LUMKOLLUM-350768 format. One line per field, with one value per residue (C-alpha): residue number from 1; residue in one letter; chain; x, y, z. Coordinates in steps of 0.001 Angstrom, whole numbers. Layout:
! residues N
resi = c(NUM ...)
resn = c(A ...)
chain = c(A ...)
X = c(X ...)
Y = c(Y ...)
Z = c(Z ...)
This chain:
! residues 85
resi = c(1 2 3 4 5 6 7 8 9 10 11 12 13 14 15 16 17 18 19 20 21 22 23 24 25 26 27 28 29 30 31 32 33 34 35 36 37 38 39 40 41 42 43 44 45 46 47 48 49 50 51 52 53 54 55 56 57 58 59 60 61 62 63 64 65 66 67 68 69 70 71 72 73 74 75 76 77 78 79 80 81 82 83 84 85)
resn = c(M N I V I L D D Y Q D A V R K L Q C A S R L E A Y S T K V F T N T V K G I G Q L S V R L R E A D I I I L I R E R T P I T R Q L L D K L P R L K L V V Q T G R L G N H V D V)
chain = c(A A A A A A A A A A A A A A A A A A A A A A A A A A A A A A A A A A A A A A A A A A A A A A A A A A A A A A A A A A A A A A A A A A A A A A A A A A A A A A A A A A A A A)
X = c(7127 6228 5316 3887 3633 1152 864 3792 3718 6632 8731 9348 9107 13123 14532 13314 16398 13785 13578 16515 14352 12575 16500 15574 12201 10750 9553 8451 7134 4892 5013 1711 -1839 -3312 -7731 -9672 -9645 -8603 -4922 -4434 -5293 -2021 -187 -754 -796 2215 1893 1822 1232 -86 1469 -663 -318 -3324 -5896 -5076 -6320 -9569 -9282 -12298 -14348 -14435 -10097 -9727 -11573 -8655 -5849 -5358 -1718 -2532 -2461 -2125 -3235 -1870 -2246 -620 -2680 -6493 -8053 -10541 -13365 -11129 -10342 -13421 -13205)
Y = c(-11490 -7932 -5069 -1825 1412 4147 7192 8511 11986 13365 9760 10506 6629 6179 8850 7626 5857 2293 2371 88 -2489 -2982 -3655 -7341 -7704 -7082 -3661 -904 2575 4547 8432 9183 8136 5742 5732 2778 -752 -1672 564 -197 -3771 -3910 -1958 -4633 -7297 -9093 -7368 -9649 -5975 -2842 217 3053 6532 8351 7688 8556 5522 3952 -913 -2017 -5112 -5742 -4412 -6670 -9549 -9249 -9610 -12819 -13280 -9681 -10720 -7581 -4427 -1385 2186 4981 7522 6591 3737 6254 4771 4617 732 -1645 -3661)
Z = c(889 -1391 315 -1321 -101 -1270 -2024 -199 -2205 -34 -478 2644 3643 1830 4193 7768 9808 9641 6129 6271 8368 4795 3022 3427 1443 -1165 -1143 -3732 -2674 -4987 -4840 -6935 -6666 -9249 -9167 -10513 -9466 -12648 -12034 -8449 -9196 -11572 -8659 -5952 -7910 -6418 -2856 203 2326 1532 4104 3585 3931 5454 3707 -145 -1186 -1132 -387 -1261 -586 -5221 -5246 -2082 -4639 -7046 -4267 -3505 -2184 3 3766 5387 4784 7507 7963 8957 11339 12141 10466 8681 6021 3474 4382 3655 6588)
């Protein structure tokens, strides 16, 4: 299972006590934000799960169509209008 955590600009996730639960999985944490479907689809192409830190990255229908492996999108905080449900 490949987990991608986006937009952790403070690099806080790896410092959380619960982060050790992710060690059993292939996990990538990105501290910078990329824009554009092309860059995002490359960054997320192997993702089974995307964890969004707030609403920094828009998850559009066009992006979702480029991510056939994706099974789950998780959002910290409240759901906003940046995820195309």
